[in-house]
C-alpha positions in Angstrom: 228.0 197.8 -75.4 228.5 201.5 -76.5 224.5 201.9 -76.8 224.5 200.3 -73.0 227.0 202.3 -71.7 226.0 205.2 -73.1 222.4 204.8 -71.6 224.3 204.2 -68.1 226.5 207.7 -69.0 223.2 209.5 -69.6 221.0 208.3 -66.3 224.3 209.7 -64.5 224.2 213.2 -65.7 220.3 213.1 -65.2 220.4 212.4 -61.8 223.5 214.6 -60.5 221.7 217.3 -62.4 218.8 216.9 -60.3 221.1 218.0 -57.1 220.0 221.4 -55.7 223.7 222.5 -55.6 226.5 222.8 -57.8 228.5 219.7 -57.9 231.5 218.5 -59.9 233.7 215.4 -59.9 237.5 215.8 -60.2 241.2 214.2 -60.5 244.2 215.9 -58.8 247.3 216.3 -60.8 250.4 215.9 -58.8 254.3 217.0 -60.0 256.9 214.7 -59.6 257.6 215.5 -55.7 253.6 214.7 -55.5 252.5 218.1 -54.8 249.2 219.2 -56.2 249.8 221.6 -59.1 246.6 221.3 -61.3 243.1 219.3 -61.6 240.9 217.8 -64.4 237.5 218.0 -64.7 236.0 214.8 -64.9 232.0 215.5 -64.7 230.0 218.7 -63.7 226.0 219.1 -63.5 224.1 221.8 -64.6 224.2 223.9 -61.2 228.0 224.3 -61.8 227.3 225.6 -65.4 224.7 228.1 -64.0 226.6 228.8 -61.1 230.2 229.3 -63.3 229.7 229.9 -66.6 231.7 227.7 -67.4 230.4 225.0 -70.1 230.6 221.6 -69.4 231.0 220.3 -72.9 234.0 223.0 -73.0 235.7 221.6 -69.5 235.5 218.5 -69.5 239.0 216.3 -69.4 240.6 219.7 -69.1 242.8 221.0 -66.2 241.2 224.1 -64.4 244.2 226.5 -65.0 243.1 225.9 -68.8 239.8 226.4 -68.0 240.1 229.3 -65.6 243.4 231.1 -66.2 245.0 232.7 -63.3 243.2 230.5 -60.6 246.5 229.0 -59.1 247.1 232.1 -57.5 243.6 232.7 -56.0 243.4 233.2 -52.2 243.0 230.6 -50.3 244.8 228.4 -53.0 242.0 225.9 -54.2 244.2 223.5 -56.3 246.1 223.2 -52.4 243.0 222.7 -50.8 241.6 220.2 -53.2 244.8 218.3 -53.5 244.7 218.2 -49.6 241.3 216.2 -49.4 242.2 214.3 -52.5 245.7 212.9 -50.8 244.4 212.5 -47.3 240.6 211.9 -47.6 239.5 214.6 -45.1 236.9 216.5 -46.1 236.8 220.2 -45.6 234.4 223.1 -46.1 235.2 226.9 -46.2 233.6 230.1 -47.8 235.4 232.3 -50.2 235.2 235.3 -52.5 236.5 233.7 -56.2 237.5 236.7 -58.2 237.4 235.5 -61.4 233.6 235.1 -61.3 233.2 237.8 -58.9 230.8 236.0 -56.3 231.0 234.6 -52.9 230.7 230.7 -52.6 230.2 228.3 -49.7 232.6 225.3 -50.9 232.2 221.6 -49.5 234.9 219.1 -50.8 235.3 215.2 -50.2 236.7 212.4 -51.2 236.2 208.6 -51.2 239.1 207.7 -53.5 242.5 208.8 -53.8 243.6 211.6 -56.1 239.8 212.1 -56.9 237.7 214.7 -55.3 234.2 216.0 -55.4 233.4 220.1 -55.0 229.8 220.7 -53.9 229.2 224.6 -53.5 226.4 227.5 -53.2 226.5 230.8 -54.6 226.1 233.2 -51.0 227.1 236.3 -53.2 223.5 237.9 -52.6 223.8 237.0 -48.5 227.0 238.3 -48.0 226.1 241.8 -50.1 223.4 241.8 -47.6 225.1 241.5 -44.9 227.8 243.9 -46.0 224.9 246.5 -46.4 223.8 245.6 -43.1 227.0 246.3 -41.5 227.3 249.3 -43.3 223.9 250.0 -41.7 224.6 249.5 -38.1 228.0 251.6 -38.9 225.7 254.8 -39.1 223.6 253.4 -36.3 226.4 254.1 -33.7 226.7 257.7 -33.7 222.6 257.3 -32.5 223.7 254.7 -29.6 226.2 257.0 -28.2 224.3 258.7 -26.4 221.4 256.3 -25.7 224.1 254.1 -23.7 222.7 250.6 -25.4 225.4 248.3 -26.9 224.7 246.9 -30.3 225.2 243.4 -31.2 224.9 241.0 -34.8 224.6 237.7 -35.0 225.2 235.9 -38.1 223.0 232.5 -37.3 223.7 230.8 -40.1 227.6 230.9 -39.5 227.7 231.4 -36.1 229.6 234.8 -36.4 228.9 237.4 -33.3 229.7 240.6 -33.7 229.6 243.1 -30.2 230.6 246.8 -30.4 232.5 248.4 -27.4 229.5 249.3 -25.3 228.2 245.8 -25.1 231.8 244.1 -24.4 231.8 246.8 -21.5 228.0 245.9 -20.4 229.4 242.2 -20.2 232.5 242.6 -18.5 234.7 241.2 -21.3 238.0 242.6 -22.9 237.9 242.5 -26.8 241.1 240.1 -26.8 238.8 237.9 -24.8 235.7 237.8 -26.9 235.8 234.8 -29.5 233.2 236.4 -31.7 230.9 233.0 -31.8 227.9 232.1 -29.6 229.6 230.5 -26.4 231.4 234.3 -26.0 227.5 235.0 -24.6 226.4 231.5 -23.6 229.2 231.4 -21.0 228.5 235.1 -19.6 224.7 234.1 -18.6 224.1 233.2 -15.1 223.7 229.3 -14.5 220.3 230.0 -13.1 219.2 231.5 -16.2 221.1 229.6 -19.0 218.3 226.8 -19.6 215.4 229.1 -19.7 217.4 232.0 -21.6 217.6 229.1 -24.4 214.7 227.8 -24.4 213.0 231.0 -25.0 215.4 232.2 -28.1 215.1 229.0 -29.9 211.2 229.5 -29.7 212.0 233.2 -30.8 213.7 232.2 -33.6 211.6 229.6 -34.5 208.4 232.1 -36.1 208.7 235.4 -34.0 210.1 238.9 -36.1 212.0 240.1 -33.2 213.7 238.3 -29.8 212.9 239.9 -26.7 215.0 238.4 -23.6 215.9 239.5 -20.0 218.8 237.3 -18.2 220.8 238.0 -15.6 225.2 238.1 -16.3 228.0 237.7 -14.1 230.3 240.7 -14.3 233.4 241.1 -11.9 231.2 238.8 -9.1 228.3 241.2 -9.8 225.1 240.3 -10.8 223.7 242.7 -13.6 220.8 242.1 -15.4 220.6 242.7 -19.3 217.6 243.3 -21.9 218.1 241.8 -25.5 216.2 243.0 -28.2 216.7 242.6 -31.9 215.3 242.0 -35.4 215.4 238.7 -37.3 215.9 238.9 -40.5 215.3 235.5 -42.4 216.4 233.7 -45.6 213.6 233.2 -48.5 212.9 229.8 -46.5 212.1 231.6 -43.4 215.3 230.2 -41.3 216.8 232.9 -39.1 219.9 234.4 -41.0 220.9 237.6 -39.5 219.9 239.1 -36.1 220.6 242.5 -35.5 219.7 244.0 -31.8 220.7 246.0 -28.9 221.9 245.5 -25.4 220.3 247.0 -22.1 221.7 247.3 -19.0 218.5 246.9 -16.7 220.1 246.7 -13.5 219.1 249.6 -12.0 215.6 248.9 -12.7 215.7 245.2 -11.4 217.3 246.8 -8.2 214.6 248.4 -7.5 211.8 246.3 -8.6 214.0 243.9 -6.2 214.1 246.4 -3.3 210.5 247.4 -3.8 209.6 243.6 -3.1 211.7 243.4 -0.3 210.3 246.3 1.5 206.9 245.0 0.7 207.5 241.8 2.4 209.4 243.5 5.4 205.7 245.3 5.9 203.8 242.2 5.1 206.0 241.0 7.9 205.7 243.7 10.4 202.0 242.8 10.3 202.1 239.4 10.8 204.0 239.7 13.9 201.9 242.3 15.1 198.8 240.5 14.4 200.5 237.1 15.8 201.4 239.5 19.4 197.9 240.6 19.4 196.6 237.0 18.8 199.2 235.9 22.3 198.2 238.9 24.4 194.3 237.7 23.8 195.0 234.3 24.5 196.9 235.1 27.8 193.7 236.4 29.1 191.1 234.3 28.3 190.7 230.9 26.9 192.3 230.4 23.9 189.0 229.2 21.4 186.8 231.7 23.0 189.3 234.6 22.6 190.0 233.8 19.2 186.9 234.1 18.0 186.0 237.0 19.5 189.3 238.9 18.4 189.1 237.7 15.3 185.5 238.8 14.9 186.8 242.5 16.6 189.2 242.6 14.0 187.3 242.0 10.8 184.7 244.5 12.1 187.5 247.4 12.7 189.0 246.5 9.8 186.0 247.8 7.9 184.9 251.1 9.7 181.6 252.9 8.2 181.8 256.8 9.5 179.5 259.2 9.3 181.5 262.2 9.1 178.4 264.5 8.1 174.6 264.6 7.9 174.5 262.5 4.9 177.2 261.5 4.2 179.0 257.9 5.0 183.0 257.2 4.8 184.0 254.0 4.5 188.1 253.2 4.5 188.9 249.9 3.8 192.4 248.8 5.0 195.1 246.2 4.9 194.5 242.8 2.8 190.9 242.7 1.2 189.5 239.2 0.2 186.1 237.7 -0.3 185.0 237.5 3.0 185.9 240.7 4.1 184.0 241.9 1.3 181.0 240.2 1.7 180.6 241.6 5.6 181.5 245.2 4.5 178.5 244.5 1.9 176.1 243.4 3.9 177.3 246.5 6.9 177.4 249.1 4.4 174.2 248.8 3.2 172.6 248.3 6.3 174.3 251.5 8.0 172.4 253.2 4.9 169.1 251.6 5.5 170.0 252.8 9.0 171.4 256.5 8.5 169.4 257.2 5.3 172.7 258.5 3.9 172.5 260.1 0.5 176.4 259.5 -0.4 178.8 257.5 0.4 182.4 257.3 0.1 184.6 254.2 -0.1 188.5 254.7 0.2 190.7 252.1 -0.9 193.9 254.0 0.0 195.1 251.3 2.6 194.7 248.4 0.0 197.8 246.9 -1.4 196.2 244.9 -3.8 192.7 242.4 -4.6 192.4 239.8 -6.6 189.3 239.3 -9.5 186.9 237.8 -7.4 187.0 240.0 -4.6 187.0 243.0 -6.8 184.0 241.7 -8.5 182.6 241.9 -5.0 183.3 245.1 -4.5 181.5 246.4 -7.6 178.6 244.4 -7.0 178.3 246.1 -3.6 178.4 249.5 -5.3 175.9 248.4 -8.0 173.9 247.5 -4.8 174.2 250.9 -3.0 173.3 252.9 -6.4 169.8 250.7 -6.9 168.6 251.9 -3.3 169.5 255.6 -4.3 173.0 255.9 -2.5 175.2 258.2 -4.3 179.1 256.2 -4.5 182.3 258.0 -4.6 185.6 255.5 -4.6 188.8 257.0 -3.8 192.2 255.7 -3.5 192.2 254.0 -6.4 195.9 252.5 -7.2 197.4 251.6 -10.7 197.3 247.9 -10.3 193.6 247.8 -8.8 192.5 250.1 -11.5 194.1 247.5 -13.9 192.2 244.9 -12.2 188.5 246.5 -12.4 189.7 247.8 -16.1 190.0 244.0 -17.1 186.1 243.2 -15.6 185.1 245.5 -18.2 183.2 247.4 -15.1 181.1 250.4 -16.4 182.1 253.7 -14.2 179.5 255.7 -15.3 177.2 255.0 -12.8 179.9 256.2 -10.0 182.6 259.0 -9.0 186.3 257.9 -8.6 188.4 260.5 -7.3 192.2 260.1 -6.3 192.2 261.0 -2.8 189.7 261.0 0.3 189.8 264.7 0.7 188.7 265.2 -3.2 186.2 262.7 -2.6 184.6 265.1 0.4 184.6 267.6 -1.5 182.4 266.0 -4.2 180.2 264.8 -1.6 179.9 268.5 -0.3 178.8 270.1 -3.3 176.5 267.1 -4.1 174.6 267.5 -1.2 175.2 271.7 -1.6 177.1 272.3 1.3 179.9 274.9 0.6 183.0 274.8 2.4 184.0 278.3 4.3 187.8 279.1 5.3 188.1 280.5 8.9 190.4 283.5 8.4 190.3 283.6 12.1 
């Protein structure tokens, strides 16, 4: 029987030694009043030995006050905490710095039988030191942030602890005494319309990205402000997010300007639509609807793509308004026909009046320019806006075959020069 008992005991030891964390089984020691005053080591695994430096054979069946003198004075009081779990069965988890070993531990205490308890713990000293160094670097960074009007934040993803500096608190309209230093402190400030989307973006970036970069709205004193959060994600050895450090930037003015610009564009488009509708109604009053609409539509299209001969050999084609594929095809046919009739050497296509064009329309426009070049007419493209320039660049257009100028005036000067004309100023 002793042999069988020894084998079972060896199997038990082998099993607990496979645990990835330090583990120990203990029995609480009570005084006459039932108050915990000590505990006894009943079993520990190999991780316990490597984490603490205590040898199993030296401490089994000994009291902790004998194995680790002075432990009764630890803060927090481990004997008190462990005793509470052993007597109530309520588990506890906490982190602490254990001075006798000069290490930080993350501790989990459980009890399934009264007066007995198990302790599992991890050595988190390295991550705590990393965090301390990071905090020191962040404090040094404050001097640089003072002039940038940017708020700093540090989010410990593992513990949930959230740190905001005073600039961030002011930016979000939160008083320091009301800030609870956790994820909810931030989430509760988000505009309800942004909350779900922002959380999805954050989860995706935390999964594999090196940085977070999120824009969202917050409610500050019944006002809506726009915030951009940018930060670096520090990960542990297993690739899990550990600490995020970054900045809050107030981009409210920028966003408000974008909204105003969009509103102005919408108002302008509305004005154009209203004027077009008014014109259509005036036409409807003078002739039968179907005939007048058809004739007027043809007139509008024709007038929207005028081709003018400003000088002998020079054509100017100013394009105005919304430019779609239908108008582009009409313009292409008209410009080629006019070049042929007037034997023009140069055509200036001015797109100052065009707000935007789609990719297909841009392709038609470039094909029109290519057709002009093939019949021997030099093309000068003027008035290209940044958004239209981006569309043309994305198409991979070769600009070497034709000339581009920022304004119609500069385009005319180039045209005169190409034809050998000189511009003389009338001094009178």
